[in-house]
VOKOLTI-39827 format. One record per residue (C-alpha): x, y, z; residue in one letter. Coordinates in steps of 0.1 Angstrom, whole numbers, plus 2048, in hexadecimal, padded with zeros to 3 digits. Example, Ala and Ser with C-alpha at 12.3 -4.5 7.8 and 13.67 -1.06 7.14 Angstrom:
<atoms>
87B7D384EA;8897F5847S;
</atoms>
This chain:
<atoms>
521DC83C7M;51CDA93B1P;525DAE38DT;50CDAB371T;50ED8C35CY;4F2D7F346T;4F2D59343L;4E6D4F320P;4C4D3D324P;4D0D1F310A;4EED1A327T;4D8D0C344V;4CACF232DQ;4EDCEA31FD;4FACE6342Y;4DDCCE34BA;4E3CBA32BR;509CBA327Q;515CBF34BG;52ECDA340A;52CCFD330V;543D1A328V;53BD3C337L;54CD59324R;555D77338G;544D6C358V;55FD7E36DL;56ADA2369T;58EDAC363P;590DB8387D;582D96394E;59CD8437EV;5B7D9938EA;5A9D913B0Q;5ABD6C3A9L;5CED6F39CA;5D9D803BCR;5C7D663D0G;5D8D4A3BDI;5FBD593C2E;5F3D5E3E7H;5E7D393E9N;607D2D3D8L;61CD403F1A;608D3340FH;5FED0F406L;5E6CFE41ES;5ECCDC42EP;5D5CCD413L;5EBCD93F7A;5FDCBF3E1L;613CBC3C3V;600CA63AAA;61DCA3391S;639C8A391Q;65CC9439EA;66BC9237BD;650CA936BD;661CC735CP;644CDC369G;62FCDA389K;60ACD4390F;600CE33B1V;5DECDF3C1E;5CFCED3E1D;5ACCEC3F1F;595CFE409C;5A8D1F40ET;58ED38404W;586D42428Q;5AAD4D42DH;5AED5D40BN;59BD7E407A;59ED7F3E1D;58FD5C3DEY;574D633F7A;569D833E5D;566D733C3V;555D543D0M;53BD683E3Q;536D893D0H;53DD833ABS;523D76393A;52CD5239CL;512D4C3B7P;4F5D593A1R;501D45383V;505D26399A;4E1D2A3A5A;4D5D2B381Q;4EAD0E374L;4E0CF8392M;4BCD0438FQ;4BED083B5S;4AED213CDE;4CCD203E4T;4F2D213DDV;50CD173F6R;532D193F3I;540CF53F4Y;565CFB3F0H;581D0A3DBD;59CCF83C8H;5BDD063BAL;5CCCF539CL;5EDD0338EV;601CF3372K;622D0536EE;631D0834BP;63CCE733CG;627CD1354T;622CAF343R;60BCA135EQ;5E8C9C350P;5C9C9C365T;5B9C7A35DP;594C75356W;580C76376H;561C83387Q;563C993A6D;544C8F3BAQ;550C6C3C3P;56DC7C3D6Y;556C933E9Y;540C91408N;520C9D3F8V;503C8D3E6S;4E9C9E3D0G;4E6CA93ACR;4E5CCF3B0Q;50ACDA3AFN;522CED399V;547CF3397S;557D10385F;579D0B376W;588D2E372I;5AAD35362P;5BCD56367V;5D3D4E34AD;5C9D47326P;5C3D21321V;5C8D132FEP;5B2CF62F2L;5CECDC2F7E;5D1CE531CS;5ACCEB325T;595CD733AL;582CBD326R;561CAC32EF;54DC8E322V;52BC9D318A;50EC8F32DG;525C7B344S;515C8C362H;4F4C7935DA;4F7C6337BG;512C48379T;52CC4B394W;54FC3E38AY;569C303A1M;57FC4C3AEP;5A4C443AER;5C5C553B6T;5D2C67398F;5F6C59399R;5F1C343A1D;5CCC2E39CQ;5C6C223C0Q;5A2C1F3CDA;5A6C333EDK;582C3E3EFW;565C263E6F;56FC013E9P;579BEE3CAE;55CBE23B6G;542BF93C5T;541C123A9L;543C0F383A;566C11374E;56FC2E35EL;56AC27339P;587C2A320Q;57EC4D314I;59CC562FFD;59DC332EFA;57AC372E2H;575C5B2D8P;557C522C2E;544C472E1Q;54BC652F7F;543C882EBE;55DC9F2FAQ;558CC4302L;574CDD307G;57AD02301W;596D1B2FCT;594D3331AL;59FD57321Q;5A1D67343P;57ED7034EG;570D5033ED;566D32353A;55AD0E34DV;53DD03363A;539CDE368F;525CC537DH;538CB1397M;530C90386L;53CC9C363A;55AC88358L;577CA0351H;59CC9F34AA;5B8CB633DS;5DBCB432FS;5FBCC4339G;606CE732FV;620CF3316G;642D01320P;636D2431AG;615D2132CN;60CD25350R;5E9D19359R;5DCD2837AR;5B8D1D381V;5A1D2439EF;583D0D3A2S;565D183B7A;54BCFD3C0R;527D033CBY;50ACEE3D8L;4E5CF13D2G;4C4CE83E3D;4C8CC23E3D;4ECCC03EFA;4EFCAA40ER;50CC9F424H;518C7D419A;52DC6F436V;549C5842AR;55DC3E43CN;57DC4C42CW;58FC6D428R;57DC8040CT;58FC973F4S;58ECB2401P;589CA7425P;573CB943EF;580CAB45EA;567CA847AG;549CB3465L;536C9346BS;538C9A491D;51DCB448DH;50FCB046AL;500C8D466P;4FDC79447D;4E1C86430G;4E0CA8441A;4DECC942EV;501CD842BM;4F8CF2445D;51ACFB454D;530D1A455A;548D0843DL;52DD0A422F;51CD2C425P;4FCD35413L;501D513FAL;4EBD6C3EDT;4E2D683C8T;4CCD873C3T;
</atoms>
């Protein structure tokens, strides 16, 4: 049965205004334990989409993986039967909630590799404004290692997506989207949001919200599971390149502009 979680009324307005909010205790201890088991299983059985996002000389290791929830019972249970779908519906102000995909992000102790400023939606194959991602750590996250956001950056501007290591434009052609502003060089211009997190907490953010994070200390392991959901206005955006994550063959039966009505993206019960 879904767990009970009451979303503070102001949080929906904060999400619409800021593009990112913190949710305290949105998962139960049992659900956190489930995710931790799922993460360890994922790390032991990485998919073909997995990658190491840190440099070879990094004293730690930054591991990512995508789209494994259908083969990971612990992931699937939390994504479908925790409070997350109901909270997603409220934050998106949507009648419907679909799973989009899952994303594993593990920074082992001592990882120096930062996650640079970026938005997620330009890497994806979806259009629409009603969406939400949950960034859910199963380890305590201090402020210096947390996910940071530029408040209000989800308002509409799409910034050029680039590869994290060498800043290549492998998605939209050069010059077709705005270039990322120098956020850290001008802190007075960009209000940043970030929170210390404990297991059970999550950050919810819009897929256009600019976000970044630093490495982790030598005594810290940061295991994070991200669950992504789509709302009423989400539509398939067919791209002429390999999206991240890719959904090979999807455009063969789901045309551009179509509702994301596919077994890969099941509708969830939110009552």
